[in-house]
C-alpha positions in Angstrom: -78.5 47.4 73.9 -74.8 47.1 75.3 -72.5 50.1 75.6 -68.6 49.1 75.0 -68.1 50.4 78.7 -65.0 48.4 79.0 -63.5 51.7 76.5 -64.0 53.8 79.4 -62.8 54.3 82.5 -65.2 56.5 85.0 -64.3 60.4 85.6 -63.1 59.5 89.0 -60.2 56.8 87.5 -62.3 53.4 88.3 -62.0 50.8 84.9 -65.3 49.9 83.3 -68.1 52.0 85.2 -71.4 50.4 84.9 -73.1 53.9 85.3 -73.7 57.0 83.7 -75.3 60.3 83.3 -77.7 60.2 80.5 -78.2 63.9 80.2 -74.2 65.1 80.6 -72.7 62.1 78.4 -70.8 60.9 81.0 -69.9 57.5 82.3 -69.4 57.5 86.5 -68.9 54.6 89.1 -71.6 53.6 91.6 -70.0 55.7 94.4 -70.3 59.1 92.1 -73.6 58.0 90.6 -75.3 58.5 93.9 -73.5 62.1 94.0 -74.7 62.7 90.4 -78.2 61.9 92.0 -78.0 65.1 94.1 -78.1 67.8 90.9 -81.1 65.6 89.5 -82.0 69.1 87.9 -78.7 68.3 85.9 -77.8 64.9 86.1 -80.1 61.7 85.7 -78.0 58.1 85.6 -79.0 55.1 84.5 -77.4 51.3 85.3 -75.4 50.6 81.8 -76.3 46.7 82.7 -79.9 47.1 84.5 -82.0 50.0 82.7 -83.6 50.5 79.7 -81.8 53.0 76.9 -84.0 54.3 74.5 -81.4 54.6 71.0 -81.5 58.1 71.3 -79.9 57.7 74.9 -77.3 55.4 73.7 -76.5 57.8 70.4 -76.0 60.6 73.0 -73.7 58.8 74.9 -71.6 57.4 72.1 -71.5 61.5 70.5 -70.6 62.7 74.1 -68.7 60.4 76.3 -66.0 61.4 79.1 -63.5 62.5 77.0 -65.5 65.5 75.3 -67.1 66.0 78.7 -64.4 66.9 80.1 -63.3 69.0 77.0 -65.9 71.4 77.6 -66.8 71.3 81.6 -62.9 71.4 82.9 -61.5 73.9 80.5 -59.8 76.2 82.6 -59.1 74.1 86.0 -56.6 76.1 88.2 -53.4 73.7 88.2 -53.4 73.8 91.7 -57.3 72.5 92.0 -57.6 69.4 93.6 -58.9 66.5 91.4 -60.5 63.7 93.3 -60.4 60.1 92.8 -62.4 57.4 93.6 -60.1 57.0 96.6 -60.9 60.6 97.9 -63.8 61.9 100.7 -67.5 61.9 99.2 -66.7 65.6 100.3 -64.2 66.6 97.7 -65.7 64.3 95.2 -69.5 65.7 95.4 -67.8 69.6 95.4 -65.9 68.3 92.6 -68.8 67.4 90.5 -71.0 70.1 91.2 -68.3 72.5 90.8 -68.0 71.3 86.8 -71.7 70.7 86.0 -73.7 72.8 88.5 -71.3 76.1 89.1 -69.1 75.9 86.0 -66.3 77.2 88.0 -64.1 75.4 85.2 -65.4 77.7 82.1 -65.1 81.2 84.0 -62.0 82.4 85.5 -64.4 85.0 87.7 -65.9 81.8 89.6 -62.9 80.5 90.6 -61.9 83.9 93.1 -62.7 81.7 96.3 -59.6 79.9 96.0 -57.8 81.6 93.4 -58.1 85.4 94.8 -54.3 84.8 97.0 -56.5 86.1 100.2 -59.1 84.3 102.2 -60.5 85.5 105.1 -63.3 83.2 107.0 -65.2 81.5 110.0 -64.2 78.0 110.9 -65.3 75.8 113.4 -62.1 74.8 115.4 -61.6 72.0 118.2 -60.1 73.5 121.3 -56.7 72.0 122.5 -57.9 70.8 126.0 -61.7 71.0 126.3 -62.2 69.4 122.4 -65.0 72.0 122.0 -65.3 73.0 118.7 -65.5 77.2 118.8 -66.1 79.2 115.8 -63.0 81.1 115.1 -61.4 84.0 112.5 -59.2 82.2 109.8 -57.0 84.4 107.6 -54.7 82.8 104.6 -52.5 85.8 103.2 -50.3 84.9 100.1 -48.6 88.2 100.4 -47.8 88.0 104.4 -47.1 83.9 103.9 -49.1 82.8 106.6 -52.4 81.3 107.4 -53.5 82.9 111.0 -56.2 82.5 113.4 -57.6 84.5 116.0 -59.6 83.5 119.3 -61.9 86.7 119.6 -63.6 88.3 116.2 -62.4 91.4 117.2 -59.1 90.5 118.0 -56.1 91.9 116.4 -53.1 89.7 116.5 -53.9 86.6 116.0 -53.6 83.2 118.1 -51.2 81.4 116.1 -49.1 81.9 112.7 -48.7 79.2 110.3 -46.0 79.7 107.6 -47.4 78.4 104.1 -43.9 76.6 103.4 -44.7 74.1 106.1 -48.5 73.9 105.5 -50.4 70.9 105.4 -54.0 70.1 105.2 -55.9 66.6 104.7 -59.3 65.9 104.8 -60.5 63.6 108.3 -63.9 62.8 107.9 -63.9 59.6 110.2 -61.1 61.0 112.4 -63.2 63.8 113.1 -66.4 62.8 113.1 -67.8 65.2 110.5 -68.0 64.7 107.0 -66.2 68.4 106.4 -63.3 67.5 108.5 -60.5 69.0 107.9 -57.1 68.6 109.6 -54.2 71.6 109.0 -50.7 71.0 110.3 -47.8 73.0 110.4 -44.3 72.9 111.8 -43.6 75.2 115.0 -40.2 74.4 116.2 -39.8 71.9 113.7 -42.2 69.8 115.5 -46.1 69.3 114.0 -48.9 71.4 115.4 -52.2 69.8 114.1 -55.3 72.2 114.2 -58.9 70.2 113.4 -61.8 72.6 111.3 -64.8 71.4 110.0 -67.5 74.1 107.7 -71.4 73.9 107.5 -71.6 74.3 104.1 -69.1 71.7 101.8 -68.3 74.2 99.1 -66.6 76.7 101.8 -64.6 74.0 103.3 -63.5 72.5 99.9 -63.1 76.2 99.5 -60.7 76.7 101.9 -58.5 74.0 101.0 -58.0 74.7 97.4 -57.1 77.6 98.6 -54.6 76.8 100.6 -52.8 74.6 97.8 -52.9 77.6 95.9 -50.8 79.4 98.2 -48.2 76.6 98.6 -48.4 76.3 94.8 -47.6 79.6 94.4 -44.8 79.8 97.5 -42.9 77.0 95.4 -43.3 78.2 92.5 -40.8 81.3 93.6 -39.0 78.8 96.1 -38.0 76.1 93.4 -37.8 78.0 89.8 -36.1 75.2 88.4 -39.2 72.9 89.1 -42.0 71.7 86.8 -45.8 72.1 87.4 -45.7 68.4 87.4 -43.1 68.5 90.4 -44.6 70.8 92.3 -48.1 69.4 92.5 -47.8 66.6 94.4 -46.7 68.6 97.4 -48.9 71.3 97.5 -50.8 68.8 99.9 -50.7 65.3 101.0 -52.7 62.6 102.9 -50.8 60.3 105.9 -49.1 56.9 104.4 -50.8 55.2 107.3 -52.5 55.9 110.4 -53.6 53.9 113.3 -53.2 52.3 117.1 -49.9 50.5 117.8 -48.6 49.9 121.3 -45.1 51.3 121.5 -42.6 51.0 124.3 -40.0 53.5 125.5 -35.7 53.5 125.0 -34.9 51.1 127.7 -37.4 48.6 126.2 -38.0 47.6 129.8 -40.7 49.9 130.2 -44.2 48.5 129.8 -46.2 49.0 126.0 -48.7 52.0 126.0 -51.3 52.1 123.2 -50.8 55.6 120.9 -52.3 56.7 118.2 -49.6 56.7 115.2 -49.6 58.3 111.7 -47.0 58.1 109.5 -46.7 61.6 107.3 -43.8 61.0 105.2 -40.8 60.8 106.7 -42.1 61.3 110.1 -43.4 58.7 112.1 -45.8 60.3 115.0 -47.2 58.9 117.9 -50.3 60.6 119.6 -52.2 59.5 123.1 -55.5 60.6 121.1 -55.8 60.8 117.8 -56.7 64.5 117.7 -54.4 65.8 120.2 -52.7 69.5 119.3 -48.8 67.9 119.4 -47.5 64.6 119.0 -45.9 62.8 122.6 -43.1 61.9 119.7 -41.6 62.0 116.6 -39.2 59.4 114.5 -37.4 60.2 111.2 -37.7 57.4 109.1 -34.2 57.5 106.8 -33.3 55.5 103.6 -32.3 52.1 103.4 -28.6 53.7 102.3 -28.3 55.7 105.5 -29.3 52.1 107.7 -33.0 52.6 108.4 -34.8 49.7 108.3 -38.4 47.7 110.0 -38.3 44.0 110.9 -41.4 41.8 111.8 -41.4 40.4 115.8 -39.4 41.9 118.7 -36.0 41.1 119.8 -35.9 38.4 122.7 -37.0 38.4 126.3 -38.9 41.8 125.7 -41.9 41.9 128.0 -44.6 44.1 129.0 -46.6 44.3 125.3 -50.5 43.4 125.4 -50.7 42.7 121.5 -48.6 40.1 119.5 -47.4 40.8 116.3 -44.2 43.2 116.9 -42.6 45.5 114.5 -39.1 46.4 114.8 -37.9 49.9 113.3 -33.8 50.1 112.8 -32.3 53.7 113.0 -28.4 54.5 113.2 -28.9 55.4 116.4 -31.6 53.4 118.2 -34.7 50.2 118.1 -38.1 51.4 117.9 -40.4 48.5 119.3 -44.2 48.4 118.2 -46.9 46.3 118.4 -50.1 45.7 116.0 -53.1 44.2 116.5 -53.9 42.1 114.0 -50.9 40.3 111.7 -52.9 42.3 108.9 -52.3 45.6 110.3 -48.4 44.4 111.3 -48.1 43.6 107.4 -49.3 47.0 106.1 -47.5 49.1 108.4 -44.1 47.3 107.6 -45.7 47.9 103.9 -45.6 51.5 104.4 -42.2 51.6 106.5 -40.9 49.9 103.3 -42.1 52.7 100.9 -40.7 55.3 102.7 -37.2 53.3 103.5 -37.1 52.1 100.3 -37.6 56.1 99.2 -33.7 57.2 98.5 -33.2 61.1 101.0 -33.2 64.4 99.3 -30.7 66.9 100.3 -33.0 69.0 102.4 -34.2 66.0 104.4 -30.7 65.3 105.5 -31.0 68.5 107.5 -34.3 67.5 109.1 -32.6 63.8 110.3 -29.9 66.2 111.8 -32.2 68.0 113.5 -33.8 64.8 115.1 -30.8 62.8 116.4 -29.9 66.7 118.2 -33.5 67.3 119.3 -33.6 68.3 123.2 
């Protein structure tokens, strides 16, 4: 029995999926088939190509399919709720599958309260800034106040840190943090990026926090940008970094020795850290547009010394050149391509204000 699998795209946007849940009637990719096995009481999976199929099972798959299943299980997904694809971490994909088929969250608005209520309170394990150990901290997200805050002591009246929703970002970083549920939260403090690393043992709790942050950001932006459509706002709720990794860098005089640093390209901010889990960047570089005299070139200027790796990158800005070196040629090409995607994009009016701040930064 042969399915017309080429007519389908998996629910996580993989073309020509080779697996299917014959109890739900959906086609899934290999990776998601493993996640469906975690809810075996609801979803039973088979290989389209390798496993035997009864005529009854084939008829059921033909009668349902992904579009009908989406119409049934995704009836009222909130606009802000993050819909993962095959490129996202396992936690996001597993909780999306569980939310749809196990908890049936998108058939009943009341089941969405943990991330839709506009207020969320709970405890997360937060990485300490100095010693690096994770300690339990009380977090409160309040749309009404427009803040996410945490408290160093459970009975503390005043928060240790207040993060404004308008500068907040959250992105799952399981590899960097070293736990499958690791979330990196960033906000701007005095226009510099501050990192907070948190996790929770309960995967649902962690994804609920993530979507609660997205909900708060969405409702803030609806007020701040009343003319913007939902499709324009959604990409701005949270963002993954364009690229991260180690490079070597030298100072502004280009005579200092090169030092290995962890770099993060977050939209138009290229930040570098001594350690990937540092709370603050050692420095930030604004990456503008080609029209404003920003460019990136392979290689280094002649007579530059002191680097250990071989594959150089020169970032040219209106004020100075930044010299970086990658360990491999592949890294060099990837970084140049990532930087070019930013440079090729015209600057928005509000980005000129950020550029001006960087130029006059003390």
